[in-house]
N, C-alpha and C positions, 0 to 999 in steps of 0.2 A: 353354123357358127364358126368363128375363128377359135383356134385352140393351139397352145404351145405344147407339142406332143413329143415325148421321149419314145422313140419307136422300138428300141431294143436296149439291151444292157451295154452295148458298145459305146465308147466315148464319142460325144458329139453327134450321135445319131438322133438329132432333134430338128424339128422344123415347125414353123407356124403354118398350120394347114387348115383346111375346111373339113368339118365333120358334122354329122347331124347333131342338132341341139338335143339335150336330154329331155325326156318327158318325165314329169314328176310321178313317182309311184304313189300308191294310195295314201301313204303316211308321210309323204315328202312335200317340200316347198321348192319351187323353182325360183332361183335368184338370178337376176340380170346383174352381172358383175360390172361395177363402175371403176373400182381401183383394186389393184393387186400388187402387193410388195414381193420382193425377191429375197429369199433367205439364202444364207451361205450354203445350206444343204441343197437347195435347188441348183446352185452353180456346180457343186460337187457331183451331183447326179448327171448333169449335162456334160461335164468335162471328163468324168471318169466312169468306170464300170460301176454298176449298182445292181442290187438284187430286188428292186421294186417291180411292181406290175409293169408289163410291157405288152403292147403299147399303153401309155397312160398320159393324161393331161397333167402337167406339172403345176405346182403352186399350192400354198396352204395359208397364205395371209391375204385376206381380201375383205371387201365390203361391197354392198350393192343394194338393189331394190327388189322387193318381192314382185315376181312376174306372174306366177300362177300357183294354185294350191292343188294338192292331190285330192282325189275324190273323198277319201275318208280321213283326211288329216284333222287332228285335234290341235287347234292353235288359236290364239287371239290375234295373230297376224292377219293383215289384209293386203291385197294387191296394192302396191305403191309404198308400203312401209320400207324405210331404210333399215338395213340390217348388216350385221357382221356374223361370222360363223365360227363355231368350234371346228376342230379338225377331224373329229371322230365320225367317219362315214358309216361304219359297221361296228356293232357291239353285240355281245351275246345277250345282254340284258338280264342275265341270271346270276352271275357271279357276285361275290360280296363286294367287289370293286364297283360294278355297275350299280348295285343297289345303294351305294353310298356316294355316287357321282364321282368316283375316282376312275374315270374312264381310261386314263393313261395306263392303268394297270390291268385292264381287261385282257385275258390271254387270246381272245379272238378279235381284238380290235384291228380295224383297217382304217388308215388315215389318208385323208385327201392329199394328192400330190405325190404319194409314195406307194401305197398299196391299194389305192382307189383313185379315180379321176379327180383332178384338182381344179384350182380356181383361176389359172392363167388362161382364161377363155371368156367368151361372151356370156355363157350361162353355166350354172352349176345347180344340180338338184341335191338337196340335203334333207335329212330327217328334221322335222320341225323342232325337236328337242335341242338341236345343235345351233339354232338361230337365236340371236339377241337383237332386239330392237334398239336402234341407236338413240341416245338422248338427243334432244333437238339441237343442242349447241355443239355436238360433235360432228365434224364434217366427214363426208365419205372419204376424203383424202386421208385425214388423220386416222379414221377407223380401219384403214388398210393395215395399220400397225397395232390393232387390238390384240392379235395373237401374241406377238413378242412382248407386248405390255403385260399380258396375262402370264407369260413365262416369268417375267420379273416379279409380278405379284406373288406367284406361287413360291418363288425362291425367297423373297424378302419378307413376306407377311405370313404365308402358310407354312413354310418350312423353318421359320426362325422365331425366336422369342421376341418380346417387346424391345424395340430399339430406340425408344425415345430418350434423347440425351446422350446416346452412346456414339462413340467414334467407330465408323465402319470403313472398310476399304473395298473398292471395286477394282479388280484387276482385269484389264481389257476394255478399252473404250469404244468397242463396236456398238451396234444397235442395242443388243440385249444388255450389255454393260451400261450403256447410257440410261436405258430404261430402268435397270436395277438401281442405279444411282438416284434417279428421280423418285422412284417408289420409296427407297430408303429415306430420302429427304422428306417426303410426304409423311412418313412414319415418325419423323422427329429426330432422325439420326444426323450426326455431323459426318458428311461423306467426303472421303478422300479418293479421288480417281487416279489410278496408276496406269501408265502406258509408256510409250517410248517417245523420243524427240520427234520422230516422223509422224506422230499422231496429233500434231498441233491442230489440224483442221477439226478432228473429232473433239478435242478439248474445247475448241471454240463452240461447237454445237452444244456440248454439255454446259458450258458457261452460259450460253443463251437460255438454257433451261433452268438456270439457277444454281448449278453446282459451283462451289467456290474453291475447293482445294484440289490441286493437281500435282502429280509427281511424275517426272520423266525418269524412269528407273535406270536408263542408260547414262544419265547425267547426275542424278541425285540419289541419296540413300533413303529408301522408302521407310525403313524402320526408324531412322532418325527423325524424319519428318513427322511420322505418326506419333512418336514419343513427344514431340513438341506440342502437337495439337491436343494430345490426350493427357497432358500433364505428367508424362512418364508412365502411364498405365499400359499403353499399347492398345491395339484395336480390339473391340468386343467381337467383331465378326469380319471375315474376309469373304467376299463373294467372288469366286474365281470364274471369270467369264471369258478368259482369253483362250484357253486350250493350248497355249504356247509351251514349247519345251522349256523346262527349268523353272517355270513360274510357281507351280505348286510346291516344288521342293524348297523354294526360297521364302515361303510364307511364315515359317515358324518365328523368326525374330520380330515380325511385325505384330504378332498377337500378344494379348494379355494372357497370363496363365488362366486356364479355364476357358480360353477363347474358342471361337467356332469358325470352321471353314465350311462354306457351302459351295458345293461343286455344281456349277450351272453349265459350263462348257462341255462340249464333246471333244474327245481326244483321238487323234490319229494313232498315237502310240501311248501305251499305258505309262503314266509317270511313276517314278520311284517314290514310295512312301516310307518315311522314317518313322516306323512304328514306335520306337522307344521315345522319340520326341513327343509323339502323341501321348504316350503313357505318362512320361515324366512331367509334362505340363498340363495334363488332363484336358488336352484339346478335344473338341468334338469335330468329327468329320461327317458331313451330311450331304447326301445326294439330293439333287432337285431335278426331276425329269419332267419337262414339259409343263403342263398346267391342268387344272380341273375346271369343271363348269363354274364353280364358285370363283375361280380366278378371273374369268371373263366378266362376271357380274361386278366384282370389285374394281377391275381395270376400268370398266366403263363409268363407274361412279367417280373414280379418281379423275378420269378425263373430263367428265361433265363438270366437276368442281374446279377444274383448271389447275389442280395441284400436280398433275402429270400431263405433259404435253408432248405427244409424239412428233409434232411437226418439225421441231428443230433437228430431230434425228434424221430426217429425210434429206439426202444429198441431191438426188436427181429425180425428176418426174418426166417420164418418157412415154411416147405412144407405144402400144403393144407391138407395132410393126418394127420398132427399134430394139427388139429383144436381144439381138446380138450385142449391140452397144451396151445395153443394160447389164447383161451377164458379165461383160468385160469390166464394167464399172464396179460391179460387186467384187470382182477379183482384186480391184485396186482399193477396196475398203469402203466403197460408197454404199449407202442404203438407198436402194432404187425402188420407186413405185411406178408401175405401169398404169397409165391412164387408159384403161380399157374403154371407157366412155368419157372422152375428154370434154364433151359438151356438158355432161351432167356435173363434172367437177368445176368447170368454168361457171356454170349457172350458180352453183353454191357460192363460189368465190365472189362472184359479182353481187350476190344478194347480201353478202357480209361486208 
């Protein structure tokens, strides 16, 4: 099979190469990958040093079709089913976190594309528990973004209180920020998306998905805008999805007293936290790491109902052979999906 492989920890030591397709273990399902999206972390691992498994196949956002079942697998999936997958390839299965489906907290977890072989390939073998059958009206192209949609669900629904009727701010209009905005809107919130003037194309993507309020923070005062929208109350919650220097430090004036900051982004450098500002205003600071199995189930229901649509988030669809162009586009702020099986994507598009 074809696979995009990071050969060592060294920057740019990556290539699209041929390697044997995996055989499903007794408890696994073999998936023929149809579409695979690129995360910013994939680009970082390609362009910089990393401490993941080497060599390994990259990629953790994907959808495909069941190709084969392991001999002893327990599943209601059958060959030909369209599926997407969680990212947990190896778990201990014994800890309190595994027993409550909070797999992102398992101390022995190995994730595809990082510490286990990933999905930027023609085939991927995964435990049956990690697979989700796609709703009939969710395309394989859209399903490539189920994982970042699940990240948004975890932050907005599972790590947050009820947001119906509340004003919330999403800082950072990248893919996860846009999906957080969509999920918050689906939850009944009034959503303000904050970015920079150079993010106009991303604002257009969010606008196509139904987001209505935008602030270019290098041109407008975010706190003043939020005050107008909220009737002077300030934001109930800010979802920090940018990871950019200075953003977290500037959130205080945007929030209502007792407001909530949910940290979704990863940071290259630890931001400064004004602890006394948290105390005096009774702000809540909440971390949101990754997603849970329940996040995927909720994400797929929201996608099936049409209240969350990942398709406007996608900037480019490229063949896997154009991986270098795709990685460069991710660095320029685009959300890229590789059509690993373009014929299957085209067939679905033609059918619709």
